[in-house]
C-alpha positions in Angstrom: 1.9 22.6 15.3 -0.8 24.0 12.9 -2.3 27.4 13.4 -5.7 27.9 15.0 -8.4 28.6 12.4 -9.8 31.3 14.6 -6.9 33.3 16.2 -4.1 32.1 13.9 -1.8 31.2 16.9 0.1 28.0 17.4 -1.2 26.8 20.8 -2.4 23.4 22.2 -5.4 22.6 20.0 -8.2 20.3 19.0 -8.2 18.7 15.5 -11.2 18.1 13.4 -11.5 16.5 9.9 -14.1 17.5 7.3 -15.4 16.2 4.0 -16.1 19.2 1.7 -19.2 19.4 -0.3 -19.3 22.0 -3.1 -22.8 23.4 -3.8 -23.7 25.3 -7.0 -27.0 26.5 -8.5 -27.9 27.0 -12.2 -30.9 28.2 -14.0 -33.3 25.4 -15.0 -36.5 24.9 -16.9 -39.2 27.5 -16.3 -36.8 29.8 -14.4 -36.4 27.2 -11.6 -32.9 27.0 -10.2 -31.3 23.6 -10.1 -28.9 22.9 -7.1 -26.1 20.3 -7.3 -23.9 19.1 -4.5 -20.7 17.1 -5.0 -17.9 15.8 -2.9 -14.9 18.0 -3.7 -12.3 16.8 -1.1 -11.4 16.9 2.5 -9.8 19.3 4.9 -8.3 19.2 8.4 -8.7 22.2 10.7 -7.6 22.9 14.2 -8.9 25.3 17.0 -6.8 26.1 20.0 -8.1 25.3 23.5 -8.3 29.0 24.4 -10.6 29.9 21.5 -12.8 26.9 22.0 -13.1 27.6 25.7 -14.1 31.2 25.1 -16.7 30.0 22.6 -18.1 27.3 24.8 -18.1 29.6 27.9 -20.1 32.3 26.0 -22.7 29.7 24.9 -22.8 28.3 28.5 -23.5 31.8 29.9 -26.4 32.3 27.5 -27.8 28.9 28.4 -27.5 29.7 32.1 -29.4 33.0 31.7 -32.1 31.4 29.5 -32.7 28.5 31.9 -32.8 30.8 34.9 -35.4 33.1 33.4 -37.4 30.2 32.0 -37.4 28.4 35.3 -38.6 31.5 37.2 -41.3 32.3 34.7 -42.4 28.7 34.8 -42.6 28.9 38.5 -44.8 32.0 38.3 -47.0 30.3 35.8 -47.5 27.1 37.9 -47.5 28.6 41.4 -48.3 32.2 40.9 -49.6 33.1 44.4 -46.8 31.1 46.2 -44.1 32.8 44.2 -45.6 36.2 44.8 -45.7 35.8 48.6 -42.4 33.9 48.9 -40.2 34.9 46.0 -36.7 34.3 47.3 -36.7 30.4 47.3 -38.0 30.4 43.7 -35.3 32.9 42.6 -32.6 30.8 44.3 -33.9 27.6 42.8 -34.1 29.2 39.3 -30.5 30.4 39.6 -29.3 27.0 40.7 -31.0 25.4 37.8 -29.4 27.9 35.5 -25.9 27.3 36.9 -26.3 23.5 36.5 -27.4 24.0 32.9 -24.5 26.3 32.2 -22.0 24.0 33.7 -23.4 21.0 31.8 -23.2 23.0 28.6 -19.6 24.0 29.3 -18.6 20.4 30.0 -20.4 19.0 27.0 -18.9 21.7 24.7 -15.4 20.8 25.8 -15.5 17.1 26.2 -18.3 15.8 24.0 -16.9 14.9 20.6 -20.1 15.8 18.8 -20.5 19.1 20.5 -16.8 19.9 20.0 -16.9 19.0 16.3 -19.9 21.3 15.9 -18.1 24.2 17.5 -15.1 23.7 15.3 -17.3 23.6 12.2 -18.8 26.9 13.3 -15.4 28.5 13.5 -14.5 27.2 10.0 -17.8 28.2 8.5 -17.6 31.7 10.0 -14.1 32.1 8.5 -15.4 31.1 5.0 -18.6 33.1 5.0 -17.1 35.7 2.7 -15.9 33.2 0.1 -17.6 33.1 -3.3 -17.6 29.3 -3.2 -20.5 27.7 -1.4 -18.8 25.0 0.7 -20.5 22.6 3.2 -18.2 21.3 5.9 -19.2 17.8 7.1 -17.5 16.8 10.3 -16.1 13.2 10.3 -14.4 11.1 12.9 -14.3 7.7 14.5 -17.7 6.6 15.8 -19.0 10.2 15.4 -22.3 9.0 13.9 -23.9 5.7 14.9 -26.8 5.8 12.5 -27.7 7.5 9.2 -30.4 9.5 11.0 -27.8 10.8 13.5 -25.6 11.9 10.5 -28.4 13.5 8.6 -29.6 15.5 11.7 -26.2 16.6 12.8 -26.8 20.2 11.6 -25.5 19.9 8.0 -28.1 21.3 5.6 -28.1 19.1 2.5 -30.3 20.3 -0.3 -30.0 17.2 -2.5 -29.9 13.5 -1.6 -26.1 13.4 -1.3 -26.3 13.0 2.5 -27.5 9.4 2.4 -24.9 8.5 -0.2 -22.2 10.1 1.9 -23.2 8.0 4.9 -23.5 4.7 3.1 -20.4 5.0 0.9 -18.0 6.9 3.2 -19.1 7.4 6.8 -20.5 3.9 7.5 -17.6 2.1 5.7 -14.9 4.3 7.1 -13.7 5.3 3.6 -13.8 8.9 4.7 -10.3 8.3 6.3 -8.9 7.7 2.9 -10.2 11.0 1.6 -8.7 12.9 4.5 -5.4 11.1 4.2 -5.4 11.9 0.5 -6.0 15.5 1.1 -3.1 15.6 3.7 -0.6 13.7 1.6 -1.1 14.9 -1.9 1.9 14.5 -4.2 2.3 15.8 -7.8 2.9 12.3 -9.3 4.1 13.8 -12.5 6.6 11.1 -13.5 4.9 8.0 -14.9 6.6 4.8 -16.0 4.7 3.3 -18.9 5.7 -0.1 -20.2 6.4 -0.6 -23.9 3.6 -2.1 -26.0 1.0 -1.3 -28.6 -1.1 0.6 -26.1 1.7 2.7 -24.5 0.4 6.0 -26.0 -3.2 5.3 -24.8 -2.0 4.2 -21.4 0.0 7.4 -21.1 -2.9 9.6 -22.2 -5.4 7.8 -19.9 -3.2 7.8 -16.8 -2.3 11.4 -17.2 -6.0 12.3 -17.5 -6.8 10.3 -14.4 -4.1 12.0 -12.4 -5.3 15.4 -13.7 -8.9 14.6 -12.6 -7.9 13.4 -9.2 -5.7 16.4 -8.6 -8.8 18.6 -9.3 -10.8 16.4 -6.8 -8.2 15.1 -4.3 -10.8 13.6 -2.1 -12.0 11.2 -4.8 -15.5 10.8 -6.4 -18.8 9.3 -5.3 -19.4 6.3 -7.5 -22.6 7.4 -9.1 -22.1 11.1 -9.2 -22.0 13.3 -12.3 -18.5 14.4 -11.3 -17.2 10.8 -11.7 -18.4 10.5 -15.3 -15.0 11.7 -16.8 -13.3 9.0 -14.8 -15.7 6.4 -16.0 -15.2 7.7 -19.6 -11.4 6.9 -19.3 -12.3 3.4 -18.0 -14.6 2.8 -21.0 -11.9 4.0 -23.4 -9.4 1.5 -21.9 -12.0 -1.3 -21.9 -12.8 -0.7 -25.6 -9.2 -0.8 -26.6 -7.9 -3.7 -24.5 -10.5 -4.9 -22.1 -10.0 -5.8 -18.4 -6.2 -6.3 -18.8 -5.6 -2.8 -20.2 -7.8 -1.3 -17.4 -5.7 -3.3 -14.9 -2.5 -2.0 -16.3 -3.7 1.6 -16.2 -4.9 1.2 -12.6 -1.6 -0.2 -11.6 0.3 2.6 -13.2 -2.1 5.2 -11.6 -1.6 3.6 -8.1 2.2 3.5 -8.6 2.2 7.3 -9.4 1.2 8.0 -5.8 -2.0 10.0 -6.5 -2.8 10.1 -2.8 -3.8 7.6 -0.1 -7.1 5.8 -0.9 -7.5 7.2 -4.4 -6.5 4.0 -6.2 -9.2 2.2 -4.2 -11.6 5.0 -5.2 -10.8 4.5 -8.8 -11.6 0.8 -8.5 -15.0 1.7 -7.1 -15.8 4.3 -9.8 -14.9 1.9 -12.6 -17.2 -0.8 -11.2 -19.4 -2.3 -13.9 -17.2 -1.2 -16.9 -16.6 -4.3 -19.0 -15.3 -7.0 -16.7 -14.2 -4.6 -13.9 -15.7 -5.2 -10.5 -14.9 -2.6 -7.8 
């Protein structure tokens, strides 16, 4: 059993998967700062039921107080004289509304997958606030987002247009599961069996480079991202030397080296359009 991201204890827990977006800013033309966001992998985090219950209960209590006060003030605003002369029923009604709102928030926080995913993301984000790396945690899960709009308004603050690409390439297609699986089952893949032939040296060099690049980015690459350019450069080098057949050999050796679940498919997609390769 994994340890809770909040208390560090091994107790019954809720599991949440995340895609990780790394954000960086550099100086640009005229002193303007240019922000880039790229997919850098995936992570799985867990929160124990005790910590989640405490967090949800705290939020529910605040909701109960807020609704109670808001309901009473609304009553005063709408029925000022009646409230003044007969205060007790309005106070009771306001408290009842607050209790109902609090209970609803408690139930939603514990049993709604979207609310629970948001709470776990808050735990993870709070833990990493002191990190020098600006990381964005994107919650992923089966049927968590039904539309692109639901994904883009889920509370993740994207600065660039990466959000739409994430949804179309990973969330909508379900490919996010390969990224999570790859992050959970990484292997070194150091031993590579290269067949004899005139391109053996080039194949060895290119496959080693691909494994190195994917170890640095174990979640794989978005097909049209700047981070994917070194991977495409390797593909172009293979295409220039031996065309589609040499690219196919390199891909097969890469896949056989167990780079991580889903990464061989990711390589196919990144190489799309190079020579005769179709991802």
